[in-house]
C-alpha positions, 0 to 999 in steps of 0.5 A, a space after each residue: 500500500 502506498 504511503 502518504 509521502 508516496 501519494 504526495 509525490 505522485 500527485 506532485 508529478 501530475 501538475 501543472 496547476 495549483 489545483 485549489 482556488 482558495 490557494 490561488 486567492 492566497 498567492 495572487 499579488 495583493 499590490 498589483 496594477 497593470 503597467 500597460 493599459 489594455 490597448 497598449 498591452 495589445 501593441 506590446 504583445 505584437 511587438 514582442 511577437 515580431 521581435 522573438 520570431 525574427 530573432 529566434 529564426 536568426 539565432 537558430 537558423 529557422 524558417 517560419 512554417 505553417 503548423 496543424 491544429 488538427 491531426 489524424 488520431 491513427 497517426 500517433 503524431 499527437 502528443 500525450 504530454 506525459 506518459 501516464 495517459 492522464 492528459 488526453 486530446 480532444 477527439 472528434 469524428 468527421 463523417 465526410 461523405 456519409 461515413 464512406 471516407 471518414 476521418 477520426 481527428 484530434 486537436 493537437 496538444 503540442 506539435 512536437 512530433 509533427 515538427 520532426 516530420 516537417 523537417 524531412 518534408 521541408 528538406 531541412 539539413 543539419 543546422 537548419 530548422 523551422 519555427 511555428 506559431 502553434 495553437 493547441 488545446 489542453 483540456 485536462 489542465 487545472 485553470 489558474 493564473 498561469 495555466 490555460 486550456 488554450 495554448 500558444 507556443 513558438 514551437 521550433 525544431 532544428 535538424 542535427 547530426 548524430 554527433 550533436 546529440 550531447 549536452 554541449 549542443 543542448 546548452 549552446 542552443 538554450 543560451 541562444 534562446 535565452 539571449 533572444 528572450 533577454 533581447 526581447 525584454 530590453 527591446 520592449 522596455 525601450 519601446 514601452 518605458 512604462 514597463 520600468 518598475 523599481 519593484 521588479 529586477 531585470 532578467 539576468 544575462 546568463 542562464 544557470 544549468 543544472 541536472 534534475 538529479 543535482 536539484 534533488 540532492 540540493 533539496 532532498 526534503 522538498 517536493 518538485 515545485 518547491 525545489 524549483 522555487 528554492 533554486 530560483 532564489 539563488 539563480 533567477 533563470 535556470 535550465 533543469 536537465 534530465 526531466 523524465 528520468 527516475 531520480 534517487 527517490 524513485 520518481 522523475 522530476 516531472 513526467 515526460 512523454 516517452 516518444 519525443 524528448 530524450 530523458 534516458 541517455 546517459 550524460 555527465 554533469 560539468 564535474 564529470 558525474 554520470 547523469 541522464 537526459 538530453 532535455 529540460 525546462 527553462 524556468 525563471 523567477 517571476 517578480 510579479 507573481 512571486 512564483 516559479 515561471 516556466 517558459 520552455 520545455 524541450 531538448 534533443 529528441 529520441 533516436 531509435 535506441 532511446 525511443 525503445 528504452 523509454 517506451 519500455 520503461 513507460 510500458 508503452 511498447 504498443 506505440 511502436 506500431 504507429 507510423 511516426 514511431 516506425 519512422 524513427 525506428 527505421 531511421 527515416 526521420 532526421 535527428 533533431 532538437 526542439 522545444 516549445 516556448 510559451 507565447 503567453 507565458 513569455 508575454 506575461 513575464 516581459 509585460 509584467 502581467 499577473 495572469 495569462 488572461 491579460 495577454 491571451 483570450 481563453 475560457 476561465 471559470 467564474 470563480 477564477 475571474 472573480 478572484 482575479 478581479 479582487 486582486 485588480 487583475 482583469 482578464 480578456 474575454 
């Protein structure tokens, strides 16, 4: 029988989201006011969007491409986001010509797998890649101030060589992305000087790297989110490597799907210690919400060997029958690195907002909009 501690750890893996509206009421800032009026906010949103898309393409040699909102259910292309089956996509039946040629379709939860196939379709060679303005629906999130059922991401993917599947390449890519994000921060503050506020420190120029295994060792008595909060007090921008690999306590730092990021490959920390994983998350300290704030998840993608191992560890060997997984196992898809940068998450951080609903239009439960209004946060509808 599972102990209370084990149940708590499993529940912690099931995030994201706070999961309790009384807790949201408690943690939302009591001294908040938007630094930009609604119309100014819209102008700033599109200023940041143009800057990041242009500079991300330059930094990683990417080209903007179209991206699907809907995929065939049987393709195996849609992302599960985790590996326990708890977050399922919205599925619907298109009867077409009286069900003679029907289509079973799903709304994407992320474009991770599609992007890798698109690299092949668009003929992207080593060091070339694509950037998308991705939209998705994730119906199984608990809706709070920084989790929405409506998801917008700068989903990017870059073709690499097998020799690039290492931590040095991963770190270099993350540093390039961080330089774009900090550049956008400085540019939008120059364009909208009212965003300067002495209460809020600047984003750091450098991002700190550490492994999930090291993070657990540093804070062995804290659950995952509190470990992240603790490290962000020391380093306000971090990239946590190896998310998905089971740690010393028997649990991964967070659940990760078994068929896109590589979290199983053995690597080494900077001090030479054996570690695992070629993926990770960019996390920052948000001085407005005074909380941890995730900006990007991604990394080097699975090859045939790591796909087999991760599907076996996740008891999802049946996935190997899908066309996408077969293409990886046969070596028909490019080796790649990629990720999803949350657009609204990034806008929320750079424009000093306390709620995703101030920078994107979605659906929110009445209780959340009422709590938000009490804290002087007015969401778009």
